[in-house]
C-alpha positions as CSV (number, residue, x, y, z in Angstrom):
1,X,4.2,-12.8,76.0
2,X,3.7,-9.3,74.7
3,X,7.3,-8.2,75.3
4,X,8.7,-9.1,71.9
5,X,6.1,-6.9,70.3
6,X,6.8,-4.0,72.6
7,X,9.7,-2.5,70.6
8,X,7.7,-2.8,67.4
9,X,4.8,-0.9,68.8
10,X,6.9,1.7,70.6
11,X,10.1,2.3,68.5
12,X,10.6,5.7,70.2
13,X,11.5,4.0,73.4
14,X,14.7,2.7,71.8
15,X,15.5,6.1,70.3
16,X,15.0,7.8,73.7
17,X,17.3,5.3,75.4
18,X,20.0,5.8,72.8
19,X,19.6,9.6,73.1
20,X,19.9,9.2,76.9
21,X,23.2,7.3,76.4
22,X,24.5,10.0,74.1
23,X,23.5,12.7,76.7
24,X,25.3,10.8,79.4
25,X,28.5,10.6,77.3
26,X,28.3,14.3,76.6
27,X,27.8,15.0,80.3
28,X,30.9,13.0,81.0
29,X,32.9,14.9,78.4
30,X,31.7,18.2,79.8
31,X,32.8,17.1,83.3
32,X,36.3,16.1,81.9
33,X,36.5,19.4,80.0
34,X,35.6,21.4,83.1
35,X,38.1,19.5,85.3
36,X,40.8,20.1,82.7
37,X,40.0,23.8,82.5
38,X,39.9,24.5,86.2
39,X,43.2,25.4,87.8
40,X,44.7,22.9,90.2
41,X,44.4,23.7,93.9
42,X,47.9,22.5,94.6
43,X,50.8,24.3,92.9
44,X,53.5,21.6,93.7
45,X,51.9,19.2,91.3
46,X,53.1,19.2,87.7
47,X,50.5,18.1,85.3
48,X,51.3,14.8,83.7
49,X,49.6,15.9,80.5
50,X,51.1,18.7,78.4
51,X,49.7,20.6,75.5
52,X,46.4,22.0,76.6
53,X,43.1,21.7,74.8
54,X,44.5,20.9,71.4
55,X,46.5,18.0,72.7
56,X,43.6,16.7,74.7
57,X,41.3,16.9,71.7
58,X,43.9,15.1,69.6
59,X,44.2,12.3,72.2
60,X,40.4,12.0,72.4
61,X,40.2,11.7,68.6
62,X,42.9,9.0,68.6
63,X,41.0,7.2,71.3
64,X,37.8,7.2,69.3
65,X,39.7,6.1,66.2
66,X,41.3,3.2,68.2
67,X,37.9,2.2,69.5
68,X,36.4,2.1,66.0
69,X,39.4,0.2,64.6
70,X,39.2,-2.4,67.5
71,X,35.5,-2.8,67.0
72,X,35.9,-3.3,63.2
73,X,38.8,-5.8,63.7
74,X,36.6,-7.7,66.2
75,X,33.7,-7.8,63.8
76,X,36.0,-9.1,61.0
77,X,37.3,-11.8,63.4
78,X,33.8,-12.8,64.2
79,X,32.9,-13.0,60.5
80,X,35.9,-15.1,59.8
81,X,34.8,-17.5,62.6
82,X,37.7,-16.9,65.0
83,X,37.3,-18.8,68.3
84,X,36.6,-16.8,71.4
85,X,34.8,-13.9,69.6
86,X,31.1,-13.8,70.5
87,X,28.4,-11.8,68.7
88,X,27.3,-10.0,71.8
89,X,30.8,-8.7,72.5
90,X,31.1,-7.5,68.8
91,X,27.7,-5.7,69.0
92,X,28.6,-4.0,72.3
93,X,31.9,-2.8,71.0
94,X,30.3,-1.6,67.8
95,X,27.7,0.3,69.8
96,X,30.4,1.8,72.0
97,X,32.4,2.9,68.9
98,X,29.2,4.4,67.4
99,X,28.4,6.4,70.5
100,X,31.9,7.6,70.8
101,X,31.8,8.8,67.2
102,X,28.4,10.5,67.7
103,X,29.8,12.3,70.8
104,X,32.8,13.4,68.7
105,X,30.5,14.8,66.0
106,X,28.6,16.7,68.7
107,X,31.8,18.1,70.1
108,X,32.8,19.2,66.6
109,X,29.4,20.8,66.0
110,X,29.7,22.7,69.3
111,X,33.2,23.9,68.5
112,X,32.1,25.1,65.0
113,X,29.2,26.9,66.5
114,X,31.4,28.6,69.1
115,X,33.9,29.6,66.5
116,X,31.1,31.1,64.3
117,X,29.7,33.0,67.3
118,X,33.1,34.4,68.2
119,X,33.9,35.2,64.5
120,X,30.6,37.1,64.2
121,X,31.3,39.3,67.3
122,X,32.1,42.9,66.6
123,X,35.6,44.0,67.4
């Protein structure tokens, strides 16, 4: 009976859960970056991905862009009344795209901070 009022009385709970989701996404990105930077234990394997960090960053940006474009297209299809497109799927995909974009912005901020720190080091 009191549950619908709960988010109104405690809006910070929602912000904390969203922050938790963003932190989880950043932790996953850090794990992927660490796995990509560590040398392979087996030397007979050829990496299937070429290009290093810049190529991986480019692929990640393209993936985020594709996620945003797909979510926008799905939202437009829902607005036009396309059959088979439900509101909850649209909202979930929009949230996924938003979290991916926020994580991308955080990665950019970290890269800029690292560049500024390296640039300010004495030679």
